[in-house]
VMD Tcl script that draws the C-alpha trace (Angstrom):
set ca {
  {-0.99 -14.36 -11.24}
  {-3.82 -12.33 -9.86}
  {-3.43 -10.18 -6.71}
  {-5.57 -12.64 -4.70}
  {-3.50 -15.64 -5.96}
  {-0.22 -13.79 -5.06}
  {-1.54 -12.85 -1.56}
  {-2.67 -16.46 -0.93}
  {0.73 -17.71 -2.14}
  {2.69 -15.66 0.36}
  {0.27 -16.50 3.30}
  {0.89 -20.09 2.58}
  {4.61 -19.42 2.46}
  {4.52 -17.80 5.96}
  {2.38 -20.59 7.26}
  {4.83 -23.19 6.04}
  {7.98 -21.32 7.18}
  {6.82 -20.24 10.70}
  {5.36 -22.25 13.52}
  {2.16 -20.82 14.79}
  {2.17 -19.66 18.43}
  {5.76 -20.64 18.96}
  {8.27 -18.20 20.37}
  {10.66 -16.97 17.68}
  {13.64 -18.13 19.74}
  {12.53 -21.69 19.45}
  {12.28 -21.63 15.68}
  {14.99 -22.19 12.98}
  {16.92 -19.03 12.39}
  {17.08 -19.61 8.74}
  {13.34 -19.84 8.50}
  {12.78 -16.78 10.58}
  {15.25 -14.75 8.51}
  {13.66 -15.98 5.34}
  {10.25 -14.98 6.56}
  {11.51 -11.55 7.70}
  {13.18 -10.87 4.42}
  {10.15 -11.80 2.32}
  {7.92 -9.66 4.65}
  {10.19 -6.62 4.34}
  {10.20 -6.93 0.47}
  {6.50 -7.35 0.37}
  {5.91 -4.29 2.63}
  {8.25 -2.12 0.60}
  {6.73 -3.31 -2.68}
  {3.13 -2.43 -1.74}
  {4.17 0.75 -0.03}
  {5.90 1.94 -3.20}
  {2.89 0.90 -5.42}
  {0.53 2.69 -3.09}
  {2.71 5.81 -2.84}
  {2.90 5.93 -6.68}
  {-0.93 5.71 -6.94}
  {-1.45 8.34 -4.31}
  {1.15 10.88 -5.52}
  {0.09 10.72 -9.24}
  {-3.54 10.00 -8.49}
  {-3.84 13.37 -6.86}
  {-2.84 15.36 -9.92}
  {-4.45 13.06 -12.55}
  {-7.76 12.12 -10.98}
  {-9.54 14.96 -12.86}
  {-8.05 13.88 -16.15}
  {-8.77 10.18 -15.67}
  {-12.42 10.92 -14.73}
  {-12.78 13.29 -17.69}
  {-11.36 10.67 -20.11}
  {-13.68 7.91 -18.58}
  {-16.94 9.71 -18.16}
  {-16.59 13.24 -19.46}
  {-17.37 16.46 -17.48}
  {-20.32 14.60 -15.68}
  {-17.65 12.68 -13.63}
  {-14.80 15.09 -13.58}
  {-16.80 18.10 -12.29}
  {-17.91 18.39 -8.75}
  {-16.77 16.02 -5.99}
  {-15.58 13.32 -8.39}
  {-11.82 14.05 -8.34}
  {-11.85 14.63 -4.63}
  {-13.43 11.17 -4.21}
  {-10.86 9.49 -6.37}
  {-8.00 11.15 -4.62}
  {-9.30 9.97 -1.22}
  {-9.69 6.57 -2.73}
  {-6.02 6.54 -3.87}
  {-5.00 7.04 -0.23}
  {-7.36 4.20 0.68}
  {-5.73 1.93 -1.82}
  {-2.28 2.71 -0.20}
  {-3.59 1.75 3.24}
  {-5.42 -1.29 1.96}
  {-2.22 -2.61 0.32}
  {-0.14 -2.24 3.32}
  {-2.81 -3.70 5.51}
  {-3.10 -6.78 3.28}
  {0.55 -7.58 3.56}
  {0.91 -6.92 7.41}
  {-2.31 -8.85 8.23}
  {-1.27 -11.71 5.97}
  {1.85 -12.21 8.05}
  {0.12 -11.55 11.41}
  {-2.58 -14.23 10.74}
  {0.01 -16.66 9.62}
  {2.16 -16.20 12.82}
  {-0.65 -15.87 15.44}
  {-1.58 -18.78 17.71}
  {-5.27 -19.83 17.72}
  {-5.82 -17.93 21.00}
  {-4.36 -14.79 19.48}
  {-6.59 -15.14 16.37}
  {-9.57 -15.48 18.64}
  {-8.71 -12.38 20.59}
  {-8.11 -10.49 17.36}
  {-11.50 -11.57 16.03}
  {-13.20 -10.21 19.18}
  {-11.34 -6.95 18.77}
  {-12.37 -6.78 15.08}
  {-16.03 -7.11 16.20}
  {-15.64 -4.14 18.49}
  {-13.80 -2.30 15.75}
  {-16.65 -3.00 13.33}
  {-19.19 -1.49 15.61}
  {-16.95 1.69 16.05}
  {-16.45 1.77 12.27}
  {-20.25 1.74 11.71}
  {-20.67 4.72 14.09}
  {-17.77 6.56 12.58}
  {-18.83 5.97 9.04}
  {-22.38 7.12 9.73}
  {-21.05 10.36 11.35}
  {-18.46 11.06 8.68}
  {-20.86 10.30 5.83}
  {-23.33 12.65 7.37}
  {-20.63 15.32 7.67}
  {-18.67 14.87 4.29}
  {-20.90 12.54 2.23}
  {-19.01 9.88 0.19}
  {-15.73 11.40 1.10}
  {-16.49 10.91 4.73}
  {-17.21 7.27 4.06}
  {-13.79 6.76 2.47}
  {-12.13 8.61 5.28}
  {-13.94 6.31 7.77}
  {-12.48 3.28 5.82}
  {-9.08 4.89 5.85}
  {-9.13 5.23 9.62}
  {-10.32 1.57 9.92}
  {-7.41 0.41 7.80}
  {-5.06 2.59 9.74}
  {-6.03 1.12 13.04}
  {-5.61 -2.44 11.63}
  {-2.21 -1.57 10.25}
  {-1.08 -0.14 13.66}
  {-2.22 -3.34 15.34}
  {-0.34 -5.57 12.83}
  {2.79 -3.41 13.04}
  {2.73 -3.67 16.85}
  {2.37 -7.40 16.66}
  {5.22 -7.73 14.01}
  {7.49 -5.52 16.08}
  {6.81 -7.61 19.20}
  {7.14 -10.84 17.18}
  {10.76 -10.04 16.05}
  {11.77 -8.40 19.31}
  {14.17 -11.18 20.22}
  {15.49 -11.47 16.68}
  {18.18 -9.54 14.80}
  {15.68 -9.28 11.89}
  {13.83 -5.99 11.46}
  {11.36 -6.48 8.60}
  {9.57 -3.19 9.28}
  {12.55 -1.31 7.89}
  {10.59 -1.91 4.64}
  {8.52 1.06 5.60}
  {11.56 3.27 5.53}
  {12.45 4.80 2.11}
  {15.82 6.11 1.12}
  {16.13 9.90 0.91}
  {16.64 10.01 -2.87}
  {13.32 8.11 -3.36}
  {11.49 10.34 -0.89}
  {12.83 13.39 -2.71}
  {11.62 11.89 -5.96}
  {8.19 11.37 -4.70}
  {8.03 14.76 -3.12}
  {9.37 16.52 -6.19}
  {6.89 14.50 -8.41}
  {3.99 15.51 -6.10}
  {4.98 19.25 -6.23}
  {5.55 19.37 -10.00}
  {2.45 17.34 -11.02}
  {0.23 19.35 -8.48}
  {1.46 22.56 -9.84}
  {1.01 21.35 -13.44}
  {-2.56 20.22 -12.66}
  {-3.41 23.65 -11.15}
  {-2.01 25.66 -13.92}
  {-2.18 23.56 -17.08}
  {-4.94 21.00 -16.96}
  {-7.75 23.47 -17.85}
  {-5.85 25.46 -20.44}
  {-6.57 23.52 -23.61}
  {-5.23 20.49 -25.46}
  {-1.62 21.76 -25.79}
  {-1.40 22.64 -22.05}
  {-2.97 19.28 -21.19}
  {-0.39 17.42 -23.23}
  {2.28 19.18 -21.27}
  {0.58 18.18 -18.03}
  {0.63 14.56 -19.18}
  {4.24 14.76 -20.39}
  {5.38 16.17 -17.11}
  {3.61 13.29 -15.26}
  {5.24 10.79 -17.48}
  {8.77 12.23 -16.82}
  {8.16 12.39 -13.14}
  {6.93 8.70 -13.10}
  {10.05 7.65 -15.12}
  {12.29 9.47 -12.62}
  {10.59 7.67 -9.70}
  {10.98 4.33 -11.31}
  {14.69 4.86 -12.22}
  {15.24 6.05 -8.61}
  {13.58 2.91 -7.29}
  {15.80 0.77 -9.62}
  {18.95 2.23 -8.27}
  {18.04 2.64 -4.57}
  {16.20 -0.53 -3.95}
  {18.29 -3.31 -5.73}
  {17.04 -5.97 -3.24}
  {13.44 -5.16 -4.08}
  {14.16 -5.24 -7.82}
  {15.76 -8.64 -7.40}
  {12.84 -9.87 -5.36}
  {10.26 -8.80 -7.96}
  {12.24 -10.34 -10.72}
  {12.66 -13.69 -8.87}
  {9.16 -13.94 -7.35}
  {6.85 -12.47 -10.03}
  {8.51 -12.26 -13.45}
  {10.36 -15.58 -13.41}
  {7.25 -17.25 -12.09}
  {5.17 -15.88 -14.96}
  {7.68 -17.17 -17.38}
  {7.54 -20.70 -15.90}
  {3.70 -20.70 -16.18}
  {3.76 -19.66 -19.75}
}
mol new
graphics top color blue
foreach p $ca { graphics top sphere $p radius 0.5 }
foreach p [lrange $ca 0 end-1] q [lrange $ca 1 end] { graphics top cylinder $p $q radius 0.2 }
display resetview
């Protein structure tokens, strides 16, 4: 299934399980708990995917551009642009999930108010993007998009937190990562950044070591996810891989 199909599928799920505009205390506890669990897993999934792209994208942007387009792309501001875009992808992914739930749970009046707020935000974004583009060029434009996504995420998180206030469910714990996983990401970021700075420009052998270090760090991160996030692993298996097998 494509990313768009997957997002649509979970939006439909939230719409079916939850009752729009109805207080959570007047809905079935089983349905609310199910929606909260799915939201928690989705938030954690996109967060981990985005963090992986951001952490390894920082150190391998130069190499990726060099392979794709040669020195014309990898020299100058190309790697910086790609690194900033990796951060934008992280924010875009988290916003996609949080807004998916928010729109499914909002009443018609809340959606109307949100659309008015988005109109004001769009005007502010135009001004901000103009200034940041003038100040930092293409990097500034990506930063403006990141700020826009950050504001939208903050609004969705505030809504979700308020929505589940009277419930024992806390789906936003999906944004909290276990310490071993945080250390795995931090260690990978340090090792690959040092490798990029010291090895990536030193010839083919040094470049091979740089790639090998990245592969080892990625494997360590994936193994850490497997052992520290068993609920997420089960969710991915049941919601994505088993679904693909049925379709084939």
